[in-house]
C-alpha positions in Angstrom: 115.8 123.1 92.4 118.3 122.2 95.0 117.6 119.4 97.1 119.2 117.2 100.1 118.3 113.8 101.1 119.1 113.3 104.8 119.2 109.5 104.9 121.0 106.6 105.6 124.5 105.7 104.2 124.6 105.8 100.4 126.8 102.5 100.2 123.7 100.7 102.1 121.1 101.3 99.2 119.8 98.6 97.7 119.0 100.1 94.4 116.2 97.9 93.1 114.2 98.1 96.2 115.0 101.4 97.5 112.4 104.2 97.3 114.7 107.1 98.1 117.0 106.0 95.4 113.5 106.1 93.3 112.8 109.8 94.6 116.5 110.6 93.7 116.5 109.2 90.5 113.6 111.1 89.4 114.8 114.7 90.8 118.2 113.9 88.7 116.2 113.0 85.5 114.2 116.5 85.9 117.9 118.4 86.2 117.4 119.4 89.8 120.6 119.6 92.1 120.7 116.5 94.3 122.8 116.2 97.4 123.0 113.4 100.1 124.0 113.3 103.7 123.5 111.5 106.8 122.3 112.7 110.3 126.0 112.3 111.4 127.1 115.0 108.5 125.6 117.8 110.1 127.7 120.3 111.3 127.7 124.1 112.8 130.0 126.8 111.1 129.9 130.4 112.6 126.6 129.6 113.6 125.3 128.6 110.6 124.1 124.8 109.9 125.7 123.0 107.1 125.8 119.2 105.9 129.1 117.2 104.8 127.4 116.4 101.6 127.9 114.2 98.7 126.6 115.9 95.7 125.5 114.2 92.6 127.7 115.4 89.6 125.8 115.8 86.6 125.0 113.2 84.2 124.9 113.8 80.3 122.5 110.8 80.3 120.5 109.2 83.3 120.0 105.5 82.8 116.4 104.3 83.2 117.2 101.5 85.6 117.8 102.6 89.1 120.6 99.5 89.3 122.3 101.2 86.4 121.9 104.8 87.8 123.1 103.8 91.1 126.3 102.2 89.8 127.3 105.1 87.4 126.5 107.9 90.0 129.4 109.8 90.7 129.6 111.8 93.9 131.9 115.1 95.0 132.2 116.1 98.6 131.2 119.4 99.6 130.2 121.5 102.9 126.8 123.2 101.9 124.5 125.3 104.0 121.5 123.9 104.7 119.5 127.1 104.0 120.8 127.1 100.5 118.6 123.9 99.8 115.1 124.4 98.3 113.6 121.0 99.8 115.2 118.9 102.7 114.0 115.2 102.6 114.4 113.3 105.7 114.7 109.8 104.7 116.8 108.3 107.5 116.0 105.0 109.3 114.5 104.6 112.8 114.8 105.8 115.6 114.7 109.4 115.3 118.2 111.0 116.3 116.6 114.4 118.2 120.0 116.2 117.8 119.6 115.9 113.7 116.7 117.7 114.2 117.9 120.4 116.3 120.4 121.3 113.6 117.1 121.6 111.1 115.3 124.1 113.6 117.7 126.9 112.5 116.4 126.4 109.1 112.9 125.4 109.4 111.8 128.8 108.0 113.8 128.8 105.1 113.5 125.4 103.6 110.6 122.9 103.1 111.1 120.0 104.9 109.8 116.8 104.5 108.8 115.5 106.8 108.2 118.7 109.2 110.6 118.4 111.7 107.9 119.2 114.6 105.6 116.6 112.9 108.5 114.2 113.2 108.8 114.7 116.8 105.5 114.0 117.5 105.1 110.9 115.0 108.5 109.0 115.2 107.5 106.6 117.1 104.3 104.1 117.3 102.4 106.1 119.7 101.3 108.6 117.0 98.1 106.4 116.2 97.0 107.5 119.8 96.6 111.0 118.1 93.6 110.0 116.2 90.3 110.3 117.9 88.9 106.7 117.7 87.0 105.9 120.9 85.5 102.9 119.9 88.3 101.3 118.1 86.8 101.7 114.7 90.0 102.7 112.7 92.5 101.7 115.3 93.1 98.4 117.0 92.8 98.7 121.0 96.8 99.6 122.1 98.5 99.3 125.5 101.9 100.7 125.9 104.0 100.8 129.0 107.0 99.6 130.7 105.2 97.9 133.5 105.3 94.1 133.4 102.9 93.5 135.8 100.3 95.7 134.0 101.2 94.3 130.5 100.8 90.6 131.7 97.4 91.7 132.9 96.3 93.3 129.7 97.1 89.7 128.0 95.2 87.7 130.8 92.1 90.0 130.5 91.9 90.4 126.5 89.0 88.4 125.4 90.9 87.3 122.6 93.6 84.4 122.6 95.9 86.2 120.4 97.8 89.6 120.6 100.6 91.3 118.8 103.7 92.8 121.0 106.3 94.8 119.5 108.9 97.4 120.8 107.8 100.9 120.5 110.9 102.1 118.3 110.9 99.2 116.4 110.9 99.2 112.2 110.8 97.1 109.0 108.9 94.1 111.4 111.8 94.1 113.7 110.4 92.5 117.2 107.1 92.0 116.0 105.8 89.1 117.5 102.2 87.1 117.9 101.4 85.8 121.3 99.0 83.5 122.5 97.5 82.9 126.2 98.1 79.3 126.1 101.8 80.1 126.5 101.8 82.7 129.0 104.8 81.3 130.7 106.8 82.7 128.0 105.7 86.1 128.5 107.8 87.1 131.5 111.2 86.1 129.8 109.7 88.1 126.6 109.1 91.4 128.6 112.3 90.8 130.0 114.2 90.8 126.9 112.2 93.8 125.5 112.1 96.2 128.1 115.3 95.6 130.2 118.5 97.1 128.5 122.3 95.8 129.9 122.7 99.2 131.1 119.9 99.6 133.0 117.6 101.5 130.7 114.1 100.4 130.1 112.0 100.6 126.6 108.4 100.9 126.6 106.6 97.8 124.6 103.3 97.6 122.7 100.6 95.2 123.1 97.6 95.4 120.3 94.9 93.7 119.7 95.0 90.8 117.1 93.2 91.8 114.1 91.4 88.6 112.4 92.9 88.3 108.8 96.4 89.4 110.0 98.0 85.9 108.8 96.5 86.7 105.4 99.0 90.1 105.3 98.8 94.1 105.3 98.6 96.8 103.0 101.3 99.4 102.7 99.5 102.6 101.6 101.8 105.7 100.8 99.6 109.0 101.5 101.3 112.1 99.7 100.0 115.5 100.9 97.4 113.8 102.9 96.1 111.5 100.0 96.8 108.4 98.8 98.9 107.8 96.0 99.4 103.8 95.9 99.1 100.9 97.6 100.5 97.0 97.9 99.4 93.8 99.7 102.2 92.3 101.5 101.9 88.7 102.4 103.7 86.7 105.1 106.1 84.1 104.1 105.7 80.6 105.1 107.8 80.6 108.2 107.1 84.3 109.5 103.6 86.0 110.6 105.4 89.4 109.5 104.4 90.9 106.3 107.0 92.9 105.8 108.9 92.6 102.9 112.5 92.8 104.9 111.2 90.0 107.3 110.5 87.7 104.1 107.2 89.0 103.0 106.0 89.1 99.2 104.2 91.5 97.7 100.9 91.8 95.3 98.9 94.3 93.2 96.0 96.0 95.6 93.2 98.1 94.8 92.3 100.1 97.9 88.9 99.0 99.5 86.2 101.2 100.8 87.3 100.9 104.6 90.9 101.7 103.5 89.6 104.6 101.6 87.4 105.8 104.6 90.6 105.4 106.7 92.9 107.6 104.4 90.2 110.5 104.6 89.7 110.3 108.1 93.7 110.5 108.9 94.7 112.6 105.7 93.8 116.0 107.3 95.7 115.7 110.3 99.0 114.4 108.6 98.8 117.4 106.7 98.6 119.6 109.5 101.5 118.0 111.2 103.5 118.7 108.1 103.7 115.1 107.3 103.5 115.0 103.7 104.8 111.7 102.8 103.7 108.7 104.8 103.4 105.3 104.7 100.8 103.5 106.6 100.4 99.9 107.4 96.4 98.4 107.4 94.7 95.4 108.1 91.1 95.1 107.2 90.7 98.6 107.2 92.3 99.0 110.5 95.4 101.4 111.1 98.3 99.4 112.7 101.2 101.6 112.0 102.3 105.3 110.7 105.7 105.5 109.0 106.7 109.0 108.8 110.9 108.5 109.0 111.6 106.5 105.8 108.5 104.9 104.6 109.2 102.5 101.7 107.0 100.7 99.1 107.5 102.8 96.0 109.1 100.2 94.0 107.0 97.5 94.8 104.0 99.3 94.1 105.5 100.6 90.6 106.0 97.2 89.9 102.7 95.7 90.3 100.8 98.3 89.6 102.8 99.7 86.6 103.0 103.3 87.9 106.0 105.5 88.6 104.9 107.2 92.2 108.2 108.9 92.5 107.1 111.4 89.6 104.3 112.3 91.9 106.8 112.9 95.1 108.8 115.1 92.9 105.7 116.9 91.3 104.8 117.8 94.5 108.3 119.2 95.3 108.4 121.3 92.4 104.7 122.6 92.9 105.6 123.8 96.5 109.0 125.4 95.3 107.1 126.7 92.7 104.7 128.5 95.2 107.3 129.8 97.2 109.1 131.6 94.5 105.9 133.1 93.1 105.1 134.5 96.7 108.3 135.7 97.3 108.5 137.5 93.6 105.0 138.9 94.6 106.3 140.3 97.7 109.4 141.5 96.2 107.2 143.7 93.8 104.8 145.0 96.3 108.1 146.2 98.4 109.6 147.8 95.2 106.0 149.7 94.6 106.5 151.1 97.8 110.1 151.9 97.8 109.4 153.7 94.3 106.8 155.9 95.8 
């Protein structure tokens, strides 16, 4: 199997915590050809999409530890056609580069792309939760998105609760997520100015979301593969930050899915698959869906550590199953065509 990871730069990997490296490690262990590239490495030659790629050289013995593997990997630079890969896994950090998806449009019928480029276009920001029908806010907290400062201020004033969550539409890793309180309304104007207005005159969208009781105790990151949950971890805020993201200083604990969390996964799983969102991370508080992460969801290494599992094996199993089915279908078509040619 030939697989290309379109991701953040190789030298930015934190080997002991990186989910992408865990998947790459498993691919290399199984003898698959692996190449890595960034969105900026995509190019067109003679109307064919290529990537200036770093190919992982074959290793006589693949180290068991991710850190040792990362240190020992040797890369060779090659310009490779994207249509030659069996799998392309999109693991670039947000915000989405729409031009990168334009490069992939030409090969989407030839290569299995995870996640599907149309799904990424639809779900790459926090508006995607609005696609799940939930008129009574049973699985999604009431959410408001706007650039209109007066409207956003009115939402805060009219909200029956004293606290709300404010965050930028395109943030990730917990960046820009703050809790606001009605008794601090004098700060809201300056906060909205900061979030909405750019120096170049452009503006950004802001999200206001109902505060979920129990959020101060942390949230749950659940990883879904092909619409089904494969693992979860509880993320607990640090002493000096309300955010539970590991990148924001939170810690992690072993977690078993609750009945409400299982019900949530059951409700949203079919749409995720329908949209081609095969590997997804969702953030959940008290059974309520807060965010859907489709660009480069993390959590594999943390779940592995506390639950004594190897989730990367399930991901690569899925890849192999998909590619195997495509090969069988191709062989069947070739056989049928051959019988007609020989008639």
